[in-house]
N, C-alpha and C positions, 0 to 999 in steps of 0.2 A: 701736143699738150698732154700732160699725164692725167690718168683717170683717178679722181679723188676717192672713189669708193674702193678701188684696188689698193690705193695708198693706205687707207684706214685698216684694211684687212692685214696688210704687211706689218703695220705697226702693232696690231694685236698679236700677230704671230711672234714678234720679237719679245713681247712681254710675257708670253706664255699665258696661263690662266689669269683672269682678272677677277678680284674679289671686291665686294662692297662691304664697308663697315657701317655702323649705325649713323655715323656723322654724314654719310653720303645720302641718307634717306631724307627727301624733302617733305613728304607727307603721305599719309595713308588714305586711300579712297575705299570706303565700304560699298560693296555692291550687293543689292538685294537679289536673292535668288530668283524672284519673280521677274526681274529685269532681264535675266539671261534667257535667250531663246532656247526652247526645248529642241532636242535633236530631231524630234519627229514633227516639229511645226513646219507647215508648208509656207514657204516664203511668199509665193503667189497663190492666191485662191484660184482653184481651177474654174474655168468657165466652159461648159460644154455646149452653150447655146450657139446657134448659127446666125441669129438675128436678135437685136435688142431694140425694143421700141421705147423711146425716152421722151415722148411728147407730153407726158403728165408731169406735174410739179409736186405731187404729194402721193400718199398711199393709194394703191390700186385695190379695188374690191371685186370687180367682175370682168370676166372675159368670155366671149362666145365666138366660135368660128362659124362662118357661113355654111349652111348645109349643101350649097350648090357651087360656090366658088372656092376652090382649094386654097386660094391665097388671101381671101378677105377675112379680116378679124375686127371685132369691136371690143373696146375696153372702156371701163369707167372707174372713177375714183373719187377721192376725198377733195380733189381740186375743183369739184362741181362740173367736171368736164367728162364728155364721152368722146372717143375718137374711132373712126374707121380707118384702118391702115392695111397694107398688104405685105405678106411675108416675102422677103427678098427685094422689096422695093422701098428702101429707106427714105426716099425723097417724096413719097406719096402719103399724105394723111389728110383726112377730112374731119373737121371738128364738129361734134354734135352740140351746137350752141343753144343756150336758153335756160338750162337748169340753174336753179338758185341754191342748190344744196348737193351733197355728195351723190354721185351716180352709183347706185347700189345694185341695180339689176339690169340685165340686158338679155334680149331674146330675139332670134330671127324667126320669122314665120316659116312654116314647113317648106314652102316653095322657094324660100330665100329672097322673095321680092321686097319684104318689109322688115324693118328692125324696130323693136320697141326698146326705149331707154327709160328706166324708172329711177326716180330720185327720192331722197329723204324729204324733199319739199312736198311730196304727195302727188307729183305730176308725172304722167307718162307721155312721152313724145313718140310719135310714129314717123319713121323716116322711109322715104322711097329710095331703094338702093340704086335703081337705074339712073335716076335724075339727081340724087343727092338732096332732094328737097324735103322739107318738113311737111308731111302729109296732113297730120292732125295732132291736136293736143288733147289728151284725155284727162279730165278733171273730176273731182268728187271726193276722193279719200281725204280724211281729216288728219292723216298721219303719214309717215314715211312709207314708201313702197318696199315690202320685204322680198317679193319675188314676182316674176311675170311668166306666164305660160300662154302659148297659142293653141287654139283648137287644132286638132290633127289634120283637119281637112278644110280649113277656111280662115278668113281674116278676122277671127274673133279673138279678143285678148282677155285673159283672166289675170287678176292681180290680187295678192294679199297685202293687207296694210297694217300698220301699227294701231289703226283705229278700231281693231277687232272685227272688221268687215272684209268681205271679198267682193270685188267689183268686176263687172264684165261689160265690154264695149264692142261695137262694130268698128274695126280699125280703118275700114275703107272710107267711112264718112264721119267717124269720130263720135257716133251717137252712143249714148248710154243704153245698155240692154237690161241689166239686172243687178240687184244688190243682194248678197247672201249674208244675213245678219243672224247672230246667235252665239258666236264665240264670245268668251268673256275676257279675252286677252289678245295680244297681237297675233296675227295669223302668220306663222313662221314658215309654213310650207304648204304646197298644194299643187293640183294638176287636174287636167281632164283625164278620164280613162282613155286608152288608145282608140276605143270605138267611138269616142266623142259624146257618148250618151249620158255620162255621169261626171260629177266633180267630187274630188276628195280634198279636204283641207285639214291641216293640223295646226294647233294653237298652243301658246304658252299657258292656256287654261287647262292643259293636260288632256284635252279631248280631240278625237278625230270626228269630223262631220262629213257625211255623205249627202250630196245635194242633187236635186233635179235642176238641170241648167235652165229649162224652159220656165218652170213655175217659180223657181227660187226657193222652194221649200226644202227643209232638212228632212231627208228620208230616214237617216240613222244618226244617232249620237253614240259614239263608242267612248266609254269612260268607266272609272271605278275598277274594282277587282274583277278579273285579272287584266289590268292594263297599266299604262304608265302612271307613275305617281308624281312626276314633274312634267314641265312643259315639253311638247314635241319640238324636235329640231329639224327633222328631215323625213321625207316619205318618197316612195316610188311605187309604181303600179305595174303589175305583170302584163305582158303583151296581149293576153287573152281577156284583159279587163276584169278579171275575177277576184284578184287579191291585191290588197294594199299592204306594203311593208313599211313600218314606221319606227323611227328611232327617237330617243328622248335624252334629256339632260341626266336622267337617273341611270343611264347605261343600259337600259333595256331596249330590246327590239321585239316587236310583235307583228304577227301576220293576221290580217283581218279579212274576212269574206265580205266583199263589197255588197253583194246582193242581200245577205242576211244581216250584216252589221255585227256579226259574231266574231270574237277572237278565236282564230283557228289554232295558233300555237305561239309559243314564246321562244325566242332565241337568246339564251342566257350565256354570256361570256364576257361582255365589256364591264369594266370596273369604274368607268367614268363616262362623261357625256359622249353620246354617239353624235358625230358631226356630219356624217355623210353616208348615203346608201346608193348603190348602183346595181342594176340587174345585168347579168351576162346576156347579150342579145341572142346567143346561139345555144344556151343550155339553161336548165332550171336552177341556176346558181345566183346568189346575191353576194355582194361585198359590202361590208360595213367598216367604217373607220372612226376611231374615237380618240379622246384626249388621254386615254390610258396607254397611248403609244402602240395601239394594235390595229392591224387590218385583219379582219376575219372573213374567210370565204365560207359561205353556207350552201348546203344542199337543201333547197327549199322543199323538195318532195318528202324528205325524211326529217326536216327541221334539225339537222345536225351540222356541226361545224366541220368542214373538210380540213382546213389548216388555219393556223394563226401566224401572221407575219409581224414580227417584232420590229418596232422603229425606235429611234433614239429620242424622239419627241412626239408630241401629239399630232394626230392625223386630222387635217382640216378639210380635205377635199379628195375626191377620187373620181376616176373615169375608166371604164373598160375601153380597151383599144380596139375599136371596130368589133368584128366577130371573132377576134383572136382570143386566146386563153389568158392574155396579159392584162393586168390592171396597173394603172398609174396612180400614185398617191402624192399629194402635196402635204408638206409638213411644217410644223412650227419652227423647225431648225433651218428652214429655207431650202431644203433639198427636195427634189422630185425623184421618186423611186419607181422602178418598173418591176412588177412581181409576176412570177409564173403561178397561176392559180391552181395548177395541178400539183406542183411540188412544194409550193410555198416559199420558193427561193427568190431572193432579190437578184434579178439578172442585170440590173444597171442602176447606178446612182447618178443623177444628172445635177451637176453643180452649176452655180452662177449667181443665184439669189443669196443675199446675206440677211434676210429677214423673213418672217413667216409667209408661206404661200397661202393665197386666199381663194384661188379658183384655177381650174384647169379646163382646157377644151381641146378636142382633136379636130384637125382639118378634114374637109370633106373627102379627100383622097387617102386619108389615114396615114399620110407621110410625115405629118408634123404634129407636135404637141406644144400647146402654148400655155404658159403659166403667168400669173400675175401675183405680185407680192407687195407687202407694205413698204418695201424698199423703193417703191415708185417706178419700177420697171416692169415691162412685159418681156418675156424671153421665149424664143422659138427653139425647140429641140427637134432634131431629126430622129425619126423612128425607123430603125432597121429591124426587120424580123429576125 
């Protein structure tokens, strides 16, 4: 049987060149330039993750890796759920049931034995990791939980709330220990000092308050000139418990002496809200990220910026990678980037998410970085030095 395609070619050759006249045109189709693919458009979005957790059905807000188990991760989100799951074990997940609103905050105790999950319903649940049982439910706050921190050496939980107060409980028996009241707006950030002797909290009311954990009294209120003019968004405390570094919606970063309550210095460089602060574990450096698309590395001893790392979109979260010189940032553009704090160079861009990154956490063995996004997924990336 003859080949019809070859027959057609032979027929064309016999006729020589074939021309069309206007009568042969059936109709014209207009094509919008925007419909045409760009030459540099990637057909398939790259995905650098080695594990994707898809147990949630809505936006994710929080992630925390266990400080003792390198594979154990907790995530929480808008679907009113929290989950415990394991890196590389896609078939294992434990649901943290019982919350009636978005799970906005998660924190493991320092020894890794307990997990606290906080929700916008104002409830904190304490989970026993070994058994998977709900150990206690902490109640009291009249508004959503903004953040949760554990005492550095015990099962004491501290939480800031939308109700302008800070609450403290004994997590082992669920008993209420103290209430820290004085802020005039939601308490957006806070922590124990690393020595466990003092509490620092920041609020939408533009103030930093320094508290005595035992008496509940406010030792210092830091406010007014020279300090933030709009609400505080983030804070961190130096390892020697002497200084608090705070960031604000007004783009300012300040260093405060915790003992005296005095502003030590101002770190001026951000042009928009500062969303995150992290201290380098092995040097007197800090990293700040903001909606001005910048990550800035600071030398705290001299209050000078060492380098500025430019992003394509706002920086929402950051974490130092163990004791290394590298910093990971999560962005509004859905990308996770790894930066060399010495040179200011972006050494790796980790693709996979397609919506803003909300939180980052590093595994206990420093081998994995876990990110959560409003795209409803948690992704695990391998860290290679």
